[in-house]
N, C-alpha and C positions, 0 to 999 in steps of 0.2 A: 453436598457440593454447593459452593457459592454460585450466584448467578453469573459472575464473571468467569469462574472456572467452567461452568456448564456451557456458556457461550463459546469459550475458547475451545473446549472439547468438540462441540458441534462444528465449529469453524474448521478444525483440523480434519474432521471426518468428511467434509464435503458440503460446505455451506448451504444453508437454506436462506434465501433472501425472499422478501415479499414486497411486491409493488402494491401501493394502496388500492384496495378494492379488488385485488386480483388473486388473493389467497397465496399460499406458499409457492414459490418457484424455486426449483433446484438450480443452483448456480455452480458452474464448473470454473475453477480457477486454475490457470496453467500458464507456463511460460509461452511467450509468443513464438510460433514456429514458421509462420508464413508472412509474406509482405502484406497480404490482406488483413491478417490479424494485427500486424503492427499499425496499419492505417486505422483500424478500429480502436486500438489502444490510444493512439494520438487523438482520435475524435472524442473519446471520453474525456481525456485531459483538457482538450480545448473547450468542451462544453462546460466543464466545471471551473477551470482556472481563468479562462478568457471571457467566456460569455456570462457565466453566473457570478463569479467572484471578482472579476475585473482585476486580477493580480498581474496579468500580462496583457499587452496590446497585440492583437493579431494571432500570436501563437506562443506557447510556453516551451517549445523545443529549444534545446541548447546543445553545446558541444558534447555533453555527456550522452545524448541520444545517438550520436554518430560513433561513439567509442565502442569497439568490438567487445570490451569487457562489460559493458552495460547490458543488463538483462531486463527485458520488458515483460510484464505479466498482464494478463487479461482475464476478467471475470465475465462469463457469458451466462445469462439467465434465459433459458429457452433458446431463441435464436438471436437475442438482443445483447449487444455489448453493454455491460452494466457497470463495470469498474476497471480500474487500471492501477498499477504501481510499477515503479522501476527500482532497480537496485544495482549497486556496483561496488567493487573493492576500492578503498581509498589508499591502501598501502600494502606492503608485503608482510605486515605483522598481524593480519587478520581483522583489520578494521574495515567494515562495510558501511555503506550509506544506503538507506531506504528513503525514497522521496517520490513526490508527485502521486501520492495516494489519492485517487479520485473515484468517487462512487456517484453515479447519477442520482439525482434527487429521488426518483421513484423507487430506488432500491436501498435507501438509507435506513429503513426501519427493520431490516433483517440483520443477518450476520455476514453480509458480503464484505464489508470493510475489514472485519476480524479475519475472515478467510484470506483476504489478500495480504494482510500483515503477517499472518501465520505462514503463508507460502513464502513470502520474502525472507522471513527469519529462518525458516527451515532450509530454504535453498542456499542462503549465505553460509549457514552452518555446514551443510553438506559439501560445500566448496572450500571448506577449511577456515571459514571465518570464526573469529573469537568474540567479536562484539559488532553490534550494528548501531549506528547513530542516525538520528533524524531530527529535523526541525518541525515541530508540531504546532499547528495553529492552536491558540489558547483554548477555544471551546472544545477541542478534541483531546486535551491532556488526560482527563479522567478515563476516557476510552482506552488510551494507550496504557495508562497505569493498570487498568483492569486486565490487560494482556501481559503484564509483567514488566513493562518499561519503567525506567527510573528517570526522574528529572536530573539534569546536570546543569548546575548554575542557574542564573536568573534568565527570564525571558529577554529577548532582544529582537530588534527589527530585522526582518528578513523579507525581501520582496515587498517592502512598504507596509508590512503588517507585523505585529508582535507574534513571535513564535517562541516556544519553549524547547531548548535543546534537550534531547532525551536519548537514552541508550538502553540496550538490552544485551545480556550475555547470550552468546550463541552456543549451541551444542555442536561441537566439532565432530563430524563423522567423515569417514573415508580418508582420513589422514593417518 
């Protein structure tokens, strides 16, 4: 099994993430169920996209976050919120969007990001999705390719930084 396939399989089975110097930490990835978890989800995104990367001023929240069709996911390592991603349908033909994938710096050396991506892909497929699209920051393109994503067209500016449009076919279940 390739390293990418092995990482993907471990991510699907319940990600192991590691914080530097802390050894392996089991991370649980799940859809947000409570207002407290949603606040933790937004805090992770704010830490990554506002504070660390300065992609947004003040907050990265937008109208998608208030749309009832948007699903928010949270990764928790121990008792600490460690990562987040959101996903939502774009049309009635099965196209979904995954975005705002954020993993706190201390948890980027494990499989937490892969686990969040796998959760988003699986969830959209279970809800009848056929494809998922995303805009990927250029340094993360190979990571997504290792998870089965394909490049779609050329990179383009998105939130002031070059991103690569990418897609993945979803496995439709429950339809």
